[in-house]
C-alpha positions in Angstrom: 32.6 37.4 -37.1 34.4 35.4 -34.5 34.5 36.4 -30.8 37.5 36.6 -28.5 37.8 33.5 -26.2 35.7 33.6 -23.1 37.5 32.1 -20.1 35.3 30.3 -17.5 36.7 29.4 -14.1 35.0 27.2 -11.6 35.3 28.3 -8.0 33.4 28.3 -4.7 33.8 24.8 -3.2 37.0 25.4 -1.2 39.5 25.5 -4.0 41.4 28.8 -4.3 41.7 30.2 -7.8 44.9 29.0 -9.3 47.7 31.2 -10.7 46.3 31.0 -14.2 42.9 32.3 -13.0 44.5 35.0 -11.0 46.7 36.1 -14.0 43.6 36.1 -16.2 41.6 38.2 -13.8 44.5 40.7 -13.5 44.4 41.2 -17.3 40.6 41.0 -17.7 38.5 43.8 -19.2 35.1 42.2 -18.1 34.4 39.8 -15.3 31.0 38.2 -14.9 29.9 36.2 -11.9 27.7 35.9 -8.8 28.3 38.7 -6.2 30.1 36.4 -3.8 32.5 35.3 -6.5 33.3 38.8 -7.7 33.8 40.0 -4.1 36.2 37.1 -3.4 38.2 37.6 -6.6 39.9 40.8 -5.5 39.4 42.5 -8.9 41.2 45.7 -9.8 39.1 48.9 -9.5 39.1 49.6 -13.3 37.7 46.2 -14.3 34.1 46.2 -15.5 32.0 43.6 -13.7 28.5 42.2 -14.1 26.7 40.6 -11.2 24.8 37.6 -12.5 21.1 37.7 -12.1 19.0 37.3 -15.2 21.3 35.6 -17.7 20.2 37.3 -21.0 21.5 40.8 -20.1 24.8 39.4 -19.1 25.1 37.4 -22.3 24.2 40.6 -24.3 27.0 42.6 -22.5 29.5 39.8 -23.1 28.6 39.8 -26.8 29.1 43.6 -27.0 32.3 43.5 -25.1 33.7 40.5 -27.1 33.3 42.4 -30.4 35.7 45.1 -29.2 39.4 44.8 -29.9 41.5 43.3 -27.1 38.5 42.2 -25.1 39.3 39.7 -22.3 36.2 38.2 -20.8 36.2 36.1 -17.6 33.2 34.3 -16.2 33.3 33.0 -12.6 31.0 30.1 -11.7 30.4 27.6 -8.9 32.2 24.3 -9.0 32.1 22.7 -12.5 30.4 25.3 -14.7 29.7 22.5 -17.3 27.6 20.6 -14.8 24.1 22.3 -14.8 26.1 25.6 -15.2 26.7 28.6 -17.3 28.7 26.7 -20.0 25.6 25.5 -21.8 24.2 29.0 -22.2 27.6 30.4 -23.2 28.2 27.6 -25.8 24.7 28.1 -27.3 25.2 31.8 -27.7 28.9 32.0 -28.6 29.9 28.5 -29.7 31.9 26.0 -27.8 35.1 27.0 -29.6 34.9 30.5 -28.0 35.2 29.0 -24.5 38.1 28.1 -22.4 36.7 26.3 -19.4 38.6 25.5 -16.2 36.3 23.5 -13.9 36.4 23.3 -10.1 35.0 20.6 -8.0 31.2 20.1 -8.5 29.3 20.8 -5.3 27.6 17.4 -5.6 30.9 15.6 -5.6 32.1 17.6 -2.6 28.8 17.0 -0.7 29.0 13.2 -1.2 32.7 13.3 -0.3 31.9 14.9 3.0 29.6 11.9 3.7 32.1 9.3 2.5 29.7 8.1 -0.2 30.2 7.3 -3.8 27.9 9.2 -6.1 28.2 7.4 -9.4 24.7 5.9 -8.8 23.0 9.2 -7.7 20.3 11.0 -9.6 21.2 14.6 -9.9 18.4 17.2 -10.3 18.7 21.0 -10.7 15.9 22.9 -9.0 17.7 26.2 -9.6 15.2 28.5 -11.3 12.8 25.6 -11.7 9.6 24.2 -10.1 10.9 21.9 -7.4 8.2 19.2 -8.2 10.6 17.3 -10.5 13.2 17.2 -7.8 10.6 16.1 -5.2 9.4 13.3 -7.5 12.9 12.1 -8.1 13.5 12.0 -4.4 10.4 10.0 -3.9 11.4 7.4 -6.5 15.1 7.0 -6.0 17.2 6.1 -2.9 20.1 8.6 -3.6 19.3 12.0 -5.1 21.3 15.3 -5.2 19.3 18.5 -5.7 21.0 21.7 -6.8 19.0 24.4 -5.0 17.9 28.0 -5.8 15.6 30.7 -4.6 12.2 29.3 -4.0 13.5 25.7 -4.4 15.6 25.2 -1.3 15.6 22.7 1.5 12.2 23.9 3.0 10.4 23.7 -0.4 11.9 20.3 -1.2 11.1 19.0 2.3 7.5 20.3 2.0 6.9 17.9 -0.9 8.5 15.0 1.0 6.8 15.2 4.4 3.9 13.0 3.2 5.0 9.9 1.4 8.8 9.8 1.8 9.1 7.5 4.8 12.6 6.8 5.9 14.2 9.5 3.8 17.0 11.6 5.2 17.8 15.1 3.9 21.5 16.2 4.1 21.7 19.9 3.7 25.2 21.1 2.6 25.6 24.9 3.2 28.4 27.1 2.0 30.6 24.2 0.9 34.2 25.0 0.9 34.0 28.0 3.2 36.1 27.1 6.3 34.1 29.3 8.6 30.5 28.8 7.4 30.4 25.3 5.9 27.8 23.0 7.5 26.6 19.5 6.8 23.3 18.8 8.5 21.1 15.6 8.6 17.4 16.2 9.0 14.1 14.6 8.4 11.8 16.3 5.9 9.6 17.4 8.8 12.6 19.1 10.5 13.8 20.7 7.3 10.4 22.2 6.3 10.2 24.0 9.7 13.6 25.7 9.3 14.6 29.0 7.8 17.5 28.6 5.4 19.1 32.1 4.9 22.6 30.9 4.1 23.7 29.9 0.6 22.8 26.2 0.4 25.1 24.4 -2.0 23.2 21.2 -2.5 20.6 19.0 -0.8 21.0 15.2 -0.7 17.9 13.0 -0.2 18.9 9.5 0.9 17.2 6.3 1.7 20.1 5.2 4.0 19.1 1.6 3.8 19.9 1.6 0.1 22.7 4.1 -0.4 25.4 1.5 -0.8 25.1 -0.1 -4.2 27.2 -2.6 -6.1 30.2 -1.6 -8.3 29.0 0.4 -11.3 30.1 0.6 -14.9 27.6 3.1 -16.0 27.0 6.3 -14.0 23.6 7.6 -13.0 20.6 5.7 -11.5 20.4 2.0 -12.2 19.3 1.1 -15.8 15.6 0.6 -16.3 14.1 -2.8 -15.8 14.9 -5.6 -18.2 11.2 -6.1 -18.8 7.9 -4.7 -17.9 4.2 -5.7 -18.1 5.1 -8.4 -15.6 3.2 -11.6 -15.3 0.3 -11.5 -12.8 2.2 -14.1 -10.8 4.8 -11.5 -10.0 2.3 -9.7 -7.7 0.2 -10.6 -4.7 -3.4 -10.1 -5.6 -6.9 -11.2 -4.6 -9.2 -13.4 -6.8 -7.4 -12.5 -10.0 -8.4 -8.8 -9.4 -5.3 -7.4 -11.2 -4.7 -5.6 -14.4 -3.6 -8.2 -16.9 -0.2 -7.8 -18.3 -1.5 -7.3 -21.9 -3.5 -4.3 -20.6 -0.7 -3.1 -18.4 1.7 -3.0 -21.3 -0.4 -0.6 -23.3 -1.3 1.4 -20.2 2.4 1.9 -19.4 3.0 3.0 -23.0 0.3 5.6 -22.7 1.3 6.8 -19.2 5.0 7.1 -20.2 6.4 7.0 -16.6 9.9 8.4 -16.2 12.2 9.9 -13.6 10.8 13.2 -12.4 7.2 12.2 -13.0 4.4 11.5 -10.5 1.9 8.9 -11.5 -1.4 8.1 -9.7 -2.8 4.5 -9.7 -6.4 5.1 -8.7 -8.5 2.0 -7.6 -5.1 0.3 -7.5 -6.1 -3.1 -6.2 -2.7 -4.9 -6.1 -0.9 -1.8 -7.1 0.6 -3.5 -10.2 0.5 -0.4 -12.4 2.0 1.8 -9.6 4.8 -0.7 -9.0 5.6 -0.9 -12.7 5.7 2.9 -13.0 8.1 3.0 -10.0 10.3 0.4 -11.6 10.5 2.7 -14.6 11.7 5.6 -12.5 8.6 7.6 -11.7 7.2 8.5 -8.3 4.0 6.5 -7.7 1.0 6.9 -5.5 -1.5 4.1 -5.3 -5.0 4.9 -4.1 -7.1 2.1 -2.7 -10.3 2.1 -0.6 -9.8 -1.3 1.1 -7.4 -1.7 4.0 -6.3 -5.2 2.8 -5.6 -3.7 -0.6 -3.4 -1.1 0.9 -1.3 -3.7 2.7 -1.1 -5.7 -0.6 0.2 -2.7 -2.4 2.9 -2.1 0.2 3.9 -5.8 0.1 4.2 -5.7 -3.7 6.3 -2.5 -3.6 8.7 -4.2 -1.1 8.8 -7.3 -3.2 10.0 -5.3 -6.2 12.3 -3.0 -4.3 10.5 0.2 -5.2 8.8 3.0 -3.2 5.1 3.4 -3.7 3.0 5.6 -1.5 -0.1 3.7 -0.7 -3.1 6.0 0.2 -6.2 4.5 1.9 -9.4 6.3 0.8 -12.1 6.6 -1.8 -11.7 8.6 -4.9 -12.5 11.3 -5.9 -12.5 12.9 -2.4 -9.1 11.4 -1.3 -7.4 12.9 -4.4 -7.7 16.5 -3.1 -4.8 16.0 -0.7 -2.4 14.6 -3.3 0.0 16.7 -5.4 -0.9 17.1 -9.1 0.2 14.1 -11.2 1.8 13.9 -14.6 -0.2 10.9 -15.5 -3.0 8.8 -14.0 -4.2 5.2 -14.4 -7.8 4.4 -13.2 -8.6 0.8 -12.7 -11.8 0.9 -10.7 -14.6 3.3 -10.0 -18.1 2.0 -10.0 -20.8 4.6 -10.0 -18.3 7.3 -9.1 -16.2 6.6 -12.2 -17.2 9.7 -14.3 -16.5 11.9 -11.3 -13.1 10.2 -10.7 -12.1 10.5 -14.4 -13.1 14.2 -14.4 -11.1 15.0 -11.2 -8.1 13.2 -12.5 -8.3 14.7 -16.0 -8.5 18.2 -14.7 -5.3 17.8 -12.7 -3.2 15.5 -14.9 -0.4 17.4 -16.7 -0.1 14.9 -19.5 -2.5 11.9 -19.7 -5.2 9.8 -18.1 -5.6 6.1 -18.8 -8.8 4.2 -17.9 -9.4 0.4 -17.9 -13.0 -0.7 -18.3 -14.8 -4.0 -18.5 -18.3 -2.6 -19.2 -19.2 -1.3 -22.7 -21.9 1.0 -21.1 -19.3 3.1 -19.3 -17.2 3.9 -22.4 -19.3 6.9 -23.6 -19.3 8.6 -20.2 -15.6 8.1 -19.7 -14.8 9.6 -23.1 -17.1 12.5 -22.4 -15.4 13.1 -19.0 -11.9 13.1 -20.7 -13.0 15.4 -23.4 -14.8 17.7 -20.9 -11.6 18.2 -19.0 -9.7 19.3 -22.1 -8.0 16.0 -23.0 -8.1 14.3 -26.4 -9.8 10.9 -25.9 -8.8 7.7 -27.7 -9.2 4.0 -27.0 -9.1 0.4 -28.0 -10.8 -2.9 -27.1 -8.1 -5.4 -26.0 -8.9 -9.0 -26.6 -6.2 -11.7 -26.2 -5.9 -15.4 -26.0 -3.0 -17.0 -24.2 -1.3 -20.3 -25.0 -2.2 -22.9 -22.5 -1.0 -26.6 -22.3 -3.3 -29.6 -22.6 -2.5 -33.2 -21.8 -0.7 -35.0 -24.6 1.8 -32.1 -25.2 -0.7 -30.1 -27.2 -1.7 -26.4 -26.7 -5.0 -24.6 -26.7 -5.9 -20.9 -26.6 -7.4 -19.5 -23.4 -9.3 -16.2 -23.8 -8.9 -13.4 -21.3 -11.8 -11.1 -20.6 -12.0 -8.2 -23.1 -11.0 -4.8 -21.7 -11.6 -1.3 -23.0 -8.6 0.8 -22.5 -9.3 4.5 -23.0 -6.9 7.4 -22.6 -6.9 11.1 -22.9 -3.9 13.2 -23.7 -3.5 16.9 -23.0 -2.9 18.8 -26.3 0.7 20.0 -26.6 1.2 23.7 -26.4 2.3 24.9 -29.8 5.8 26.3 -29.7 4.8 29.1 -32.0 1.8 30.1 -29.9 1.8 33.8 -29.4 4.7 34.4 -31.7 4.6 37.1 -34.3 4.0 35.7 -37.8 
């Protein structure tokens, strides 16, 4: 059975409802929207209205209403309701053909317009109804990020994740966009934002590295495309006495870490920070933990050389890890006698995977045991490679690199059907 069309109007960023929206509201039998949208719409007394809170009950009432003869359902939403908005849920429930969508200006576009900045190169993250950690990680990794906020994921919560490790970032908090009396655009440091109360409806928060907000002309929207290559040659990094994860090992490690925008990756015993830098080049937020002061400076220099942000932390694992936010994935490239304890600490906190590079055969059993003991599924390989090397007389020989054990543990995926009635 088909449903009557559901008309969706975007509002709330300074654009008054047009005459078509006003006519539709005058004839509506059910209007759904946030309280502020319903109050601003000037609805007739007799019109049934639903204040949006939990989405499921509203969708159920729309379904009941739409099955009645002559039903005229209107949904009011902020900005462009097809941009992280209600259109997705409506289309999944009722089908796209049942919708008539009339968008307003997205709050992200309006916020950037207020600053005079293009936003075709921005990363846009919705923290509405979500854990803000993904937004925090995107802000750490990218120079221009827009965050759509929500209860429990507003400027203070976002800033709390940025106070340590987001040097040079500016937060631009856009409040009540489009309201001529209440609209405010404020620039703050994360430390200033975390100390404030934010009672007003925050439209969007921009996180900017203002030294890098102006980018070249774009042909593809969104953050810059991923790097043209990875597992870079060791010569691409400053390192000491060849103490660097070789590119063959790094290639497989990156495949098992799976770094991406929104992730946080630890590089523990980072040395040159080559793994952290590569993860940052692939869009993840990266923390490099190193116990030597000169190693920390080397990590910072390599991050600058590759135009990425890596938070370099000076200290010895596992103790120094306590102060860090939980990672999605971890690479461990050092450890000594503390290695089993480091692997255990990392494996207990990693959301997805832990990868460990080892030179010593004797350490393989204890690392596998530590991964398994923390609930990960351990696997591994012995990597042996020989590189082509020139000899006099235009001939080539093979030069063997040191064999390396690469072990990894992956957290078992939660079964989608777990807990469901069979």
